[in-house]
C-alpha positions in Angstrom: -29.9 -15.4 20.3 -29.5 -11.8 21.4 -28.5 -11.0 25.0 -31.6 -8.8 25.0 -34.3 -11.3 24.4 -37.3 -11.5 26.8 -36.4 -12.8 30.2 -39.5 -13.2 32.5 -37.3 -12.9 35.5 -35.9 -9.5 34.5 -37.5 -6.8 36.7 -38.7 -3.6 35.2 -36.4 -0.8 36.1 -37.7 2.5 37.5 -35.8 4.7 35.1 -36.8 5.5 31.6 -34.7 5.1 28.5 -35.4 8.0 26.1 -34.8 7.4 22.4 -34.6 10.4 20.1 -35.8 10.0 16.5 -35.6 12.4 13.5 -36.9 12.4 10.0 -34.7 10.7 7.4 -31.5 12.7 6.6 -29.4 12.1 3.5 -26.3 14.1 4.6 -23.2 12.0 5.0 -22.8 10.0 8.2 -26.5 10.0 9.1 -28.0 6.7 10.2 -31.7 5.8 10.0 -32.8 6.8 13.5 -36.3 5.5 13.0 -35.3 2.0 11.8 -32.6 1.7 14.5 -34.8 3.2 17.2 -37.7 0.8 16.6 -35.3 -2.2 16.8 -33.8 -0.8 20.0 -37.2 -0.1 21.6 -38.2 -3.8 21.1 -35.0 -5.0 22.6 -35.2 -2.7 25.6 -38.8 -3.7 26.3 -37.8 -7.3 26.1 -35.5 -6.9 29.1 -38.1 -4.9 31.1 -37.0 -1.4 30.5 -39.4 1.6 30.2 -39.1 3.3 26.8 -40.0 6.8 25.8 -39.5 8.2 22.3 -39.1 11.8 21.3 -40.0 11.6 17.6 -40.5 14.1 14.8 -44.0 14.1 13.4 -43.5 11.6 10.6 -41.7 9.2 12.9 -44.4 8.9 15.6 -46.1 5.7 14.2 -45.1 2.1 14.2 -43.8 1.8 17.8 -44.8 -1.0 20.2 -47.9 -0.2 22.2 -46.1 0.1 25.5 -43.7 2.8 24.2 -44.5 6.4 25.4 -44.3 8.4 22.2 -43.8 12.2 22.6 -43.9 14.3 19.4 -41.0 16.7 19.3 -37.5 17.1 17.9 -34.2 16.7 19.5 -33.0 19.6 17.3 -35.4 21.8 19.4 -35.3 20.1 22.8 -36.4 23.0 24.9 -39.8 22.9 23.1 -40.3 19.3 24.4 -38.6 19.5 27.8 -41.2 17.2 29.4 -39.8 14.3 27.4 -36.8 14.3 29.7 -38.9 13.9 32.9 -37.7 10.8 34.9 -35.2 9.8 32.3 -32.4 7.5 33.4 -30.6 7.0 30.1 -30.7 8.7 26.7 -30.1 7.3 23.2 -29.1 10.5 21.5 -29.7 10.3 17.8 -30.2 13.1 15.3 -28.9 15.9 17.5 -27.6 19.1 16.0 -24.5 21.0 17.3 -26.4 24.2 17.7 -28.9 22.8 20.2 -27.2 19.6 21.6 -26.2 21.5 24.7 -29.8 22.4 25.5 -30.7 18.7 25.2 -27.8 17.7 27.5 -28.8 20.3 30.1 -32.3 18.9 30.2 -30.9 15.4 30.5 -28.6 16.4 33.4 -31.4 18.3 35.1 -33.5 15.2 34.9 -30.7 13.3 36.7 -30.0 11.1 33.7 -27.0 9.0 34.4 -26.0 8.0 30.9 -26.0 9.3 27.3 -25.3 6.9 24.4 -24.6 8.9 21.2 -25.3 7.6 17.7 -22.4 9.3 16.0 -20.5 8.8 12.8 -17.0 8.3 11.5 -17.0 12.0 10.6 -15.0 13.0 13.7 -12.0 11.1 12.4 -11.9 13.6 9.5 -13.2 16.7 11.2 -10.5 16.8 13.9 -8.0 18.1 11.4 -10.2 21.1 10.6 -11.1 24.2 12.7 -13.7 23.6 15.5 -16.1 26.0 13.8 -16.4 23.5 10.9 -17.2 20.5 13.1 -20.5 18.7 13.1 -20.2 15.2 14.5 -17.1 16.1 16.5 -18.9 19.1 18.0 -21.7 16.8 19.2 -19.3 14.3 20.6 -17.3 16.9 22.5 -20.5 18.4 24.0 -21.6 15.0 25.2 -18.1 14.3 26.7 -18.3 17.7 28.6 -21.8 17.3 29.8 -21.0 15.8 33.2 -23.0 12.7 32.3 -21.5 9.3 31.7 -21.3 8.7 27.9 -20.6 6.2 25.1 -20.2 7.1 21.5 -21.3 4.6 18.8 -19.7 5.0 15.4 -21.5 2.6 13.1 -21.0 1.4 9.6 -23.7 2.3 7.1 -27.0 0.6 8.2 -28.5 -2.0 5.9 -32.0 -0.7 6.5 -31.0 2.8 5.4 -32.4 2.0 1.9 -35.9 1.6 3.4 -35.8 4.9 5.4 -33.9 6.6 2.5 -30.9 7.8 4.6 -27.2 7.8 3.9 -25.4 6.2 2.0 -26.5 6.7 -1.6 -25.4 3.3 -2.8 -28.3 1.0 -3.3 -30.8 3.7 -2.6 -32.6 3.4 -5.9 -32.4 -0.4 -6.2 -35.9 -1.1 -4.8 -37.4 1.1 -7.5 -35.3 -0.1 -10.4 -35.5 -3.7 -9.5 -39.3 -3.5 -9.1 -39.6 -1.5 -12.3 -37.4 -3.3 -14.8 -35.3 -5.8 -12.9 -32.0 -3.9 -13.2 -29.3 -2.2 -11.0 -27.4 0.7 -12.4 -24.5 2.0 -10.3 -20.9 3.1 -10.5 -18.0 0.8 -9.4 -20.3 -2.1 -10.0 -17.5 -4.7 -10.3 -14.9 -3.4 -7.8 -17.1 -1.4 -5.4 -17.4 -2.4 -1.7 -19.2 -0.7 1.2 -19.3 -1.6 5.0 -22.7 -2.4 6.4 -24.3 -3.4 9.7 -27.7 -4.8 10.2 -30.0 -2.5 12.2 -30.8 -5.2 14.7 -27.1 -5.6 15.4 -26.5 -1.9 15.8 -29.5 -1.7 18.1 -28.1 -4.5 20.2 -24.8 -2.6 20.6 -26.7 0.5 21.7 -28.8 -1.6 24.2 -25.6 -3.0 25.7 -24.2 0.5 26.2 -27.5 1.7 27.7 -28.0 -1.2 30.1 -24.4 -1.9 31.3 -21.5 0.3 32.3 -19.0 -1.8 30.3 -18.6 0.7 27.6 -18.8 4.0 29.5 -16.3 6.6 28.4 -15.4 4.7 25.2 -15.9 5.0 21.5 -17.5 1.8 20.1 -16.8 1.1 16.5 -20.0 -0.7 15.6 -18.7 -1.9 12.2 -19.7 -4.6 9.8 -17.5 -6.0 7.0 -17.2 -4.3 3.6 -19.6 -6.0 1.2 -19.1 -6.0 -2.5 -21.8 -4.4 -4.7 -22.0 -7.6 -6.7 -22.7 -9.7 -3.5 -25.5 -7.4 -2.4 -27.1 -7.7 -5.8 -26.7 -11.5 -5.7 -28.5 -11.6 -2.3 -31.5 -9.7 -3.7 -31.6 -11.9 -6.8 -31.4 -15.1 -4.8 -34.3 -13.9 -2.5 -36.4 -13.0 -5.5 -35.6 -16.2 -7.3 -34.6 -14.5 -10.6 -31.7 -12.8 -12.2 -31.1 -9.0 -11.9 -29.5 -7.2 -14.9 -26.7 -4.8 -14.1 -25.3 -1.7 -15.8 -21.9 -0.4 -14.7 -22.0 3.4 -14.7 -19.3 6.0 -14.7 -19.0 7.9 -11.4 -20.5 11.0 -12.9 -23.5 9.1 -14.2 -24.3 7.7 -10.7 -23.8 11.2 -9.3 -26.3 12.6 -11.8 -28.9 9.9 -10.9 -28.5 10.4 -7.2 -28.6 14.2 -7.5 -31.9 14.0 -9.3 -33.2 11.8 -6.5 -32.4 14.5 -4.0 -29.0 13.4 -2.6 -26.7 16.2 -1.5 -23.3 16.5 -3.1 -21.5 15.7 0.2 -23.2 12.4 0.6 -22.6 11.5 -3.0 -18.9 12.4 -2.7 -18.5 10.2 0.4 -20.4 7.3 -1.1 -18.4 7.3 -4.3 -15.2 7.7 -2.4 -16.0 4.8 -0.1 -17.1 2.4 -2.8 -13.8 2.9 -4.6 -11.6 3.1 -1.5 -13.0 -0.1 0.1 -12.5 -1.9 -3.2 -9.0 -0.7 -3.6 -7.9 -1.3 0.0 -10.2 -4.3 0.7 -7.8 -6.5 2.7 -6.5 -3.6 4.8 -10.0 -2.4 5.7 -11.3 -5.9 6.4 -8.4 -6.3 8.8 -9.2 -3.0 10.4 -12.8 -4.2 11.0 -11.6 -7.5 12.5 -9.1 -5.7 14.8 -11.8 -3.6 16.5 -12.2 -4.5 20.2 -14.7 -5.1 21.5 -16.1 -6.3 18.3 -19.8 -6.1 17.6 -20.0 -9.9 18.0 -18.2 -9.6 21.4 -20.8 -7.1 22.6 -24.0 -8.7 21.3 -22.9 -12.3 22.0 -23.7 -13.9 18.6 -22.6 -13.7 15.0 -23.6 -10.7 13.0 -26.7 -10.8 10.8 -25.7 -10.9 7.1 -26.9 -8.8 4.2 -28.6 -12.0 2.9 -30.5 -12.1 6.2 -31.6 -8.5 5.8 -32.7 -9.0 2.2 -34.8 -12.0 3.2 -36.5 -10.0 5.9 -37.2 -7.1 3.5 -37.6 -8.7 0.2 -41.1 -7.2 -0.3 -39.3 -3.8 -0.9 -37.8 -5.3 -4.1 -40.9 -7.3 -5.4 
């Protein structure tokens, strides 16, 4: 049971939680803001919070009836300044370095007391490069210097990314190929591993950071364990009740397929690197995940949802 399930005794707070949602992005490090945001909205409503969403046009549907949806983009926040009126806390997802300062100024002027940033593991690599090349790290630094209490969430890849068609590339064509001819074709099929977190679990981590002050001023590693490519395929086959054929591709063959499907080279490079690296350093990277404190399980108060859980919930995408 999540710590954020409905409690009839929980009073509705006066402040508004603003969630920002952008169209799916395939560049490396991007999480599916719509998938995570919808999970988060339901969890916040369940504990009596007012929820407003600033969503780009193709993300304005599918929200609970009581959510106040404002069409706009966090990449152009000044055009939608009214979305910040009365805001107490902001889940900042999909921001861009060139305009994030405008968004933070609007939040500060609205007397927002907290910003929870959906970041990436990019800053770990960007910090060795010149500041003018930063993307994720530039956003994190802007949030830290905003004068508003902050928490950075650096998640694993999100299981539901395949539905929204966001990073990573691994598995992104499986719904199509499994439906069409019952086959998965991918590089590093036998040794590949990739870390994933269920979108409900990631949303629960964000909810905890928004609702309490326990994680203020910290970087939360919202990481799930590395899963083998073979185990992910087995989960899909089990849920379908039939075998799935597999074809082990060379890295360049996967690259060509993903490129034809519109994936940028940066995202392809990182996906292939991670599949190989997590396979080669599996024990070390599993231990790194286990060593994170607080762990996701510590924060959300229950075991993590598994990939098998996710497949069972979304099996219609593969039928």
